[in-house]
GUMARSE-535223 format. One record per atom (N, C-alpha, C): residue in three letters; y, z, x. Coordinates in pm, whole numbers, padded with zeros to 5 digits, always signed. Layout:
// residues N
ALAYZX/...
END
This chain:
// residues 202
MET+04648+03048-06923/MET+04592+03129-06815/MET+04650+03270-06828/THR+04564+03371-06824/THR+04609+03508-06833/THR+04668+03549-06700/ILE+04735+03664-06698/ILE+04797+03716-06576/ILE+04690+03746-06470/SER+04578+03804-06516/SER+04473+03840-06422/SER+04415+03716-06358/HIS+04401+03606-06436/HIS+04351+03481-06381/HIS+04446+03422-06278/ARG+04579+03436-06307/ARG+04680+03382-06213/ARG+04673+03459-06081/ILE+04656+03590-06085/ILE+04649+03673-05965/ILE+04525+03631-05881/ARG+04414+03609-05949/ARG+04290+03573-05880/ARG+04308+03437-05811/ALA+04380+03342-05876/ALA+04399+03211-05817/ALA+04487+03220-05691/VAL+04590+03304-05699/VAL+04680+03322-05586/VAL+04605+03380-05468/LEU+04519+03477-05495/LEU+04440+03542-05387/LEU+04342+03448-05323/LEU+04290+03351-05402/LEU+04191+03258-05348/LEU+04249+03158-05254/VAL+04376+03120-05267/VAL+04437+03020-05183/VAL+04437+03056-05037/PRO+04479+03179-04998/PRO+04473+03216-04855/PRO+04331+03216-04803/ALA+04237+03261-04891/ALA+04096+03267-04849/ALA+04044+03128-04813/VAL+04077+03028-04899/VAL+04035+02891-04875/VAL+04100+02839-04746/ALA+04229+02872-04730/ALA+04304+02827-04611/ALA+04240+02886-04486/LEU+04203+03014-04494/LEU+04144+03080-04378/LEU+04009+03017-04347/ALA+03931+02985-04449/ALA+03800+02921-04430/ALA+03817+02789-04362/ALA+03915+02709-04407/ALA+03940+02577-04350/ALA+03984+02593-04208/SER+04068+02693-04179/SER+04116+02718-04044/SER+03998+02752-03953/GLY+03905+02836-04007/GLY+03787+02875-03929/GLY+03703+02755-03897/ALA+03687+02664-03997/ALA+03606+02542-03973/ALA+03667+02458-03868/LEU+03801+02442-03869/LEU+03870+02361-03771/LEU+03858+02425-03635/SER+03869+02558-03631/SER+03858+02631-03505/SER+03720+02612-03444/ALA+03615+02619-03531/ALA+03479+02602-03485/ALA+03460+02460-03432/CYS+03515+02363-03499/CYS+03502+02226-03458/CYS+03573+02207-03325/GLY+03692+02268-03310/GLY+03766+02257-03185/GLY+03689+02319-03072/SER+03621+02432-03101/SER+03540+02501-02998/SER+03426+02412-02953/SER+03363+02345-03050/SER+03252+02255-03017/SER+03298+02140-02930/THR+03420+02085-02960/THR+03473+01976-02881/THR+03506+02023-02743/ALA+03558+02143-02729/ALA+03591+02198-02599/ALA+03464+02219-02515/THR+03361+02271-02584/THR+03232+02293-02514/THR+03175+02162-02465/SER+03184+02060-02556/SER+03132+01929-02518/SER+03210+01872-02401/ALA+03342+01889-02402/ALA+03425+01839-02294/ALA+03393+01908-02162/ALA+03371+02041-02174/ALA+03338+02118-02052/ALA+03204+02073-01996/SER+03109+02049-02089/SER+02977+02002-02045/SER+02987+01868-01974/THR+03069+01777-02033/THR+03089+01645-01973/THR+03150+01657-01836/ALA+03248+01748-01823/ALA+03315+01766-01695/ALA+03216+01817-01592/ALA+03129+01913-01635/ALA+03030+01968-01542/ALA+02934+01860-01494/THR+02894+01772-01589/THR+02804+01663-01555/THR+02870+01571-01456/ALA+03002+01544-01477/ALA+03074+01456-01389/ALA+03080+01513-01250/VAL+03102+01645-01241/VAL+03107+01712-01110/VAL+02971+01701-01041/LYS+02867+01720-01120/LYS+02731+01714-01065/LYS+02703+01572-01015/THR+02740+01472-01087/THR+02720+01333-01049/THR+02797+01302-00922/THR+02923+01346-00917/THR+03005+01321-00800/THR+02945+01388-00677/GLY+02894+01508-00699/GLY+02830+01582-00585/GLY+02711+01506-00535/THR+02629+01450-00624/THR+02510+01374-00584/THR+02552+01251-00509/SER+02655+01181-00556/SER+02703+01060-00494/SER+02752+01089-00353/ALA+02821+01203-00338/ALA+02879+01240-00209/ALA+02768+01274-00109/ALA+02649+01311-00161/ALA+02540+01352-00076/ALA+02457+01235-00023/LYS+02497+01113-00058/LYS+02422+00997-00013/LYS+02424+00987+00137/ALA+02325+00911+00194/ALA+02312+00898+00337/ALA+02439+00838+00399/THR+02473+00888+00517/THR+02590+00835+00588/THR+02547+00782+00723/GLY+02641+00728+00801/GLY+02610+00679+00933/GLY+02511+00563+00927/GLN+02428+00549+01029/GLN+02330+00442+01033/GLN+02233+00448+00915/ALA+02201+00570+00873/ALA+02109+00589+00761/ALA+02165+00525+00634/GLY+02297+00530+00617/GLY+02361+00476+00499/GLY+02361+00324+00499/GLN+02330+00261+00613/GLN+02328+00114+00622/GLN+02192+00056+00582/LEU+02089+00146+00582/LEU+01952+00095+00562/LEU+01911+00090+00416/THR+01857-00021+00374/THR+01799-00040+00240/THR+01648-00050+00259/VAL+01572+00033+00187/VAL+01425+00034+00200/VAL+01362-00020+00073/THR+01267-00112+00091/THR+01195-00170-00023/THR+01044-00149-00010/ASP+00978-00117-00121/ASP+00835-00104-00131/ASP+00774-00016-00020/PRO+00815+00112-00009/PRO+00753+00199+00090/PRO+00618+00250+00038/TRP+00512+00244+00121/TRP+00382+00296+00081/TRP+00301+00343+00201/VAL+00201+00424+00174/VAL+00116+00479+00279/VAL-00029+00453+00242/LYS-00109+00421+00342/LYS-00251+00398+00321/LYS-00319+00532+00295/ALA-00393+00542+00182/ALA-00463+00665+00145/ALA-00565+00705+00255/ALA-00570+00831+00282/ALA-00666+00886+00382/ALA-00689+01032+00355/ASP-00807+01080+00387/ASP-00839+01220+00364/ASP-00806+01306+00485/THR-00831+01257+00606/THR-00806+01334+00728/THR-00758+01238+00838/GLY-00723+01298+00952/GLY-00690+01218+01072/GLY-00558+01147+01060/MET-00566+01013+01078/MET-00445+00932+01085/MET-00440+00830+00977/THR-00317+00784+00951/THR-00297+00670+00860/THR-00161+00609+00887/GLY-00132+00498+00823/GLY-00005+00429+00848/GLY+00081+00415+00722/ALA+00212+00405+00747/ALA+00309+00385+00640/ALA+00376+00249+00661/PHE+00409+00183+00552/PHE+00464+00046+00557/PHE+00580+00034+00461/MET+00670-00053+00492/MET+00787-00077+00408/MET+00868-00196+00463/VAL+00961-00245+00383/VAL+01052-00347+00430/VAL+01190-00282+00436/VAL+01255-00293+00552/VAL+01388-00233+00566/VAL+01491-00341+00597/LYS+01611-00320+00548/LYS+01720-00414+00573/LYS+01845-00340+00618/ASN+01906-00386+00723/ASN+02031-00330+00770/ASN+02143-00398+00690/SER+02196-00329+00590/SER+02300-00387+00505/SER+02440-00367+00563/GLY+02445-00306+00683/GLY+02578-00278+00742/GLY+02624-00393+00832/THR+02736-00369+00901/THR+02795-00472+00986/THR+02771-00443+01135/THR+02700-00333+01164/THR+02667-00298+01303/THR+02516-00274+01314/ASP+02461-00289+01433/ASP+02319-00270+01455/ASP+02284-00119+01434/LEU+02162-00094+01401/LEU+02113+00044+01387/LEU+01980+00060+01458/GLN+01945+00183+01489/GLN+01822+00211+01560/GLN+01745+00323+01493/ILE+01621+00293+01443/ILE+01532+00394+01389/ILE+01456+00451+01506/VAL+01476+00581+01535/VAL+01418+00639+01656/VAL+01295+00727+01630/SER+01279+00775+01510/SER+01164+00859+01480/SER+01143+00877+01331/ALA+01033+00936+01295/ALA+01000+00965+01155/ALA+00927+01097+01144/SER+00939+01162+01032/SER+00868+01289+01008/SER+00828+01295+00863/SER+00728+01382+00835/SER+00681+01398+00698/SER+00611+01536+00689/PRO+00628+01604+00576/PRO+00557+01731+00557/PRO+00405+01709+00553/ALA+00360+01584+00534/ALA+00218+01552+00522/ALA+00149+01546+00657/SER+00228+01537+00767/SER+00168+01518+00900/SER+00233+01604+01005/SER+00152+01656+01097/SER+00205+01743+01203/SER+00282+01664+01307/MET+00251+01534+01320/MET+00322+01451+01415/MET+00323+01306+01366/MET+00430+01234+01392/MET+00440+01095+01352/MET+00498+01014+01464/GLN+00462+00885+01471/GLN+00514+00795+01572/GLN+00548+00662+01509/LEU+00641+00591+01573/LEU+00673+00455+01533/LEU+00588+00363+01620/HIS+00510+00275+01559/HIS+00414+00192+01632/HIS+00443+00044+01620/GLU+00412-00027+01728/GLU+00415-00171+01729/GLU+00275-00221+01764/THR+00247-00345+01725/THR+00118-00407+01760/THR+00144-00516+01863/VAL+00082-00504+01980/VAL+00105-00599+02088/VAL-00027-00651+02145/MET-00018-00757+02223/MET-00136-00811+02288/MET-00148-00755+02430/ASP-00265-00704+02466/ASP-00280-00649+02600/ASP-00316-00762+02700/ALA-00337-00725+02823/ALA-00367-00823+02929/ALA-00492-00904+02904/GLY-00585-00846+02829/GLY-00709-00915+02800/GLY-00705-01006+02677/GLY-00588-01010+02613/GLY-00573-01094+02494/GLY-00606-01025+02364/ALA-00638-00897+02371/ALA-00670-00822+02246/ALA-00545-00757+02191/MET-00540-00741+02059/MET-00427-00675+01998/MET-00449-00525+01995/LYS-00345-00450+02025/LYS-00357-00306+02023/LYS-00231-00243+01964/MET-00246-00124+01912/MET-00135-00051+01857/MET-00085+00051+01959/GLN+00045+00061+01972/GLN+00100+00158+02067/GLN+00236+00206+02015/GLU+00279+00324+02071/GLU+00408+00376+02030/GLU+00518+00282+02077/LYS+00620+00261+01993/LYS+00731+00176+02023/LYS+00836+00257+02098/SER+00850+00228+02227/SER+00945+00300+02309/SER+01088+00281+02260/GLY+01157+00390+02230/GLY+01296+00383+02184/GLY+01311+00353+02037/GLY+01203+00327+01968/GLY+01211+00300+01823/GLY+01243+00155+01795/PHE+01283+00130+01671/PHE+01309-00009+01628/PHE+01458-00033+01603/SER+01508-00138+01670/SER+01647-00178+01650/SER+01654-00282+01541/ILE+01741-00260+01443/ILE+01758-00356+01334/ILE+01900-00411+01341/LYS+01912-00542+01365/LYS+02041-00605+01377/LYS+02117-00601+01245/ALA+02249-00606+01251/ALA+02331-00607+01129/ALA+02292-00726+01043/GLY+02261-00699+00915/GLY+02222-00802+00821/GLY+02078-00845+00830/ALA+02004-00792+00928/ALA+01866-00835+00949/ALA+01766-00750+00868/THR+01647-00807+00844/THR+01539-00740+00773/THR+01419-00726+00867/HIS+01352-00611+00855/HIS+01233-00589+00941/HIS+01122-00533+00850/GLU+01002-00588+00869/GLU+00889-00546+00786/GLU+00790-00463+00865/PHE+00762-00344+00816/PHE+00651-00263+00866/PHE+00530-00297+00777/LYS+00426-00355+00837/LYS+00316-00402+00754/LYS+00180-00379+00822/PRO+00073-00376+00744/PRO-00063-00362+00802/PRO-00088-00472+00905/GLY-00139-00432+01020/GLY-00166-00530+01124/GLY-00043-00557+01212/GLY+00071-00498+01178/GLY+00194-00518+01253/GLY+00260-00384+01283/ASP+00394-00388+01292/ASP+00468-00263+01314/ASP+00446-00170+01196/HIS+00438-00042+01223/HIS+00413+00055+01118/HIS+00459+00194+01162/ILE+00457+00288+01069/ILE+00489+00427+01094/ILE+00358+00505+01090/MET+00325+00577+01198/MET+00193+00639+01208/MET+00194+00787+01177/PHE+00109+00827+01085/PHE+00081+00970+01060/PHE-00026+01010+01160/MET+00004+01094+01254/MET-00088+01126+01366/MET-00186+01240+01331/GLY-00153+01322+01235/GLY-00239+01436+01202/GLY-00214+01486+01061/LEU-00292+01437+00966/LEU-00269+01477+00826/LEU-00302+01624+00804/GLY-00214+01692+00734/GLY-00238+01833+00703/GLY-00328+01849+00582/SER-00327+01750+00496/SER-00410+01750+00375/SER-00430+01604+00334/PRO-00530+01575+00246/PRO-00556+01438+00205/PRO-00435+01374+00137/LEU-00417+01245+00164/LEU-00316+01165+00091/LEU-00394+01079-00007/LYS-00390+01113-00135/LYS-00467+01050-00238/LYS-00390+00939-00304/SER-00461+00830-00335/SER-00404+00715-00400/SER-00338+00756-00534/GLY-00220+00705-00559/GLY-00151+00738-00683/GLY-00050+00851-00669/THR-00054+00920-00554/THR+00046+01027-00531/THR+00161+00971-00447/THR+00251+01054-00412/THR+00363+01013-00322/THR+00381+01114-00209/THR+00445+01068-00104/THR+00482+01159+00004/THR+00619+01117+00055/VAL+00688+01208+00118/VAL+00824+01179+00170/VAL+00818+01156+00319/ILE+00881+01047+00364/ILE+00894+01014+00505/ILE+01043+01018+00535/THR+01083+01094+00633/THR+01225+01099+00675/THR+01246+01020+00801/LEU+01329+00915+00791/LEU+01360+00834+00905/LEU+01483+00891+00976/LYS+01474+00896+01110/LYS+01588+00948+01186/LYS+01644+00834+01270/PHE+01779+00828+01283/PHE+01847+00719+01349/PHE+01913+00767+01478/ALA+01952+00669+01561/ALA+02009+00698+01691/ALA+02134+00784+01685/ASP+02209+00777+01574/ASP+02333+00855+01563/ASP+02305+00996+01503/GLY+02177+01030+01482/GLY+02143+01162+01429/GLY+02134+01167+01277/SER+02174+01061+01209/SER+02164+01060+01062/SER+02017+01045+01020/THR+01987+01083+00898/THR+01849+01076+00849/THR+01845+01021+00708/LEU+01731+00959+00673/LEU+01715+00901+00542/LEU+01576+00936+00488/PRO+01566+01020+00382/PRO+01435+01048+00322/PRO+01388+00933+00233/VAL+01265+00893+00248/VAL+01207+00784+00172/VAL+01084+00833+00102/THR+01075+00814-00030/THR+00957+00852-00106/THR+00861+00734-00110/ALA+00743+00750-00053/ALA+00644+00643-00040/ALA+00524+00670-00129/GLU+00477+00564-00195/GLU+00358+00574-00280/GLU+00231+00563-00193/VAL+00133+00643-00223/VAL+00005+00639-00149/VAL-00088+00544-00223/ARG-00143+00446-00147/ARG-00227+00344-00208/ARG-00359+00326-00130/THR-00465+00292-00205/THR-00590+00255-00142/THR-00574+00114-00088/PHE-00612+00097+00040/PHE-00594-00033+00103/PHE-00703-00055+00208/SER-00770-00169+00200/SER-00874-00199+00298/SER-00851-00326+00373/GLY-00740-00396+00345/GLY-00710-00521+00414/GLY-00672-00503+00558/ALA-00686-00604+00636/ALA-00649-00610+00780/ALA-00739-00526+00868/LYS-00814-00433+00810/LYS-00912-00352+00886/LYS-00852-00282+01009/GLU-00734-00225+00991/GLU-00676-00152+01102/GLU-00765-00032+01136/THR-00771+00001+01263/THR-00847+00116+01308/THR-00746+00223+01353/TYR-00726+00325+01271/TYR-00632+00429+01304/TYR-00702+00544+01377/VAL-00760+00515+01490/VAL-00831+00619+01567/VAL-00797+00599+01714/PRO-00745+00701+01784/PRO-00713+00687+01925/PRO-00834+00642+02007/GLY-00815+00546+02095/GLY-00924+00503+02181/GLY-01027+00414+02116/ALA-01008+00381+01990/ALA-01108+00298+01921/ALA-01107+00158+01975/THR-01220+00091+01970/THR-01229-00046+02019/THR-01285-00137+01911/THR-01287-00090+01787/THR-01337-00174+01676/THR-01224-00202+01582/GLY-01247-00300+01494/GLY-01143-00339+01399/GLY-01056-00448+01461/SER-00978-00514+01382/SER-00897-00622+01429/SER-00777-00577+01509/ASN-00739-00448+01491/ASN-00623-00394+01566/ASN-00654-00258+01620/PRO-00745-00251+01719/PRO-00778-00120+01777/PRO-00655-00057+01842/MET-00648+00074+01836/MET-00533+00147+01891/MET-00560+00192+02032/ALA-00463+00179+02118/ALA-00478+00227+02255/ALA-00484+00380+02255/THR-00554+00436+02355/THR-00560+00579+02368/THR-00422+00636+02389/MET-00387+00742+02315/MET-00254+00801+02327/MET-00258+00951+02349/THR-00161+01003+02416/THR-00150+01149+02435/THR-00047+01199+02338/SER-00048+01329+02314/SER+00045+01390+02218/SER+00186+01391+02278/HIS+00284+01359+02194/HIS+00424+01365+02235/HIS+00491+01477+02156/GLY+00546+01573+02222/GLY+00607+01687+02154/GLY+00734+01653+02082/
END
C-alpha cells in the first residue's frame, strides 16, 4: 500500500464512524418519536376513560336502542336498560337534537278498559340490578316534534337525564317498523294503543 493510499484509508475511518453514528442517532430519534406518540395515545385514552358517565348515569347499561322511522310529527324510541349498580336510579327526562320536545311515556289502561299512552309522572325508577324494557306497545321515549325526518338506516342521539343530574348520551339506530300499530298522534282514537290528548310541557 502506498503512502497516499494509507492516508485515504485513515481519513475514511472517521467518515464511516460518523455515518454509523448518524444512523444510530436517526434510529434513536425514531424510537423517541414512537415513544412520544404512544404516550400521547395513552393520555388520550385515559382522558376518554375519565370522561365516562358518572353518578346514576354510570350505573345504566343500554342494549339495542332504536327509533321508529318517521318523516314528521311524533315517533317513539325503544331500548333495554339495566341498572348495573347497587342503588336504585331514576330516569327523569330525555332530549335529542332531532326533536323540539321529548317525554317519557307509559302505556296504561283507562277507566273504559282501553289502552292509552301518557307521560310517566316522575320518570322511570330502575331498581338496583333490575332490567326495564322500553318497547313498542309499552313504555317508550316519545319524540314530540321532529325537526327533520328520521330515515331508516341513520342514527340519532338520545340523552337520558337522571334524578341526580347526571346524563347519558345514547346513539340509537332508526328503523322502519310497522308492528303493534302504535298511534303516535295526540288525541287519536285509532290503533291498538291510542295516545291520550296531551298539552305541551316546557
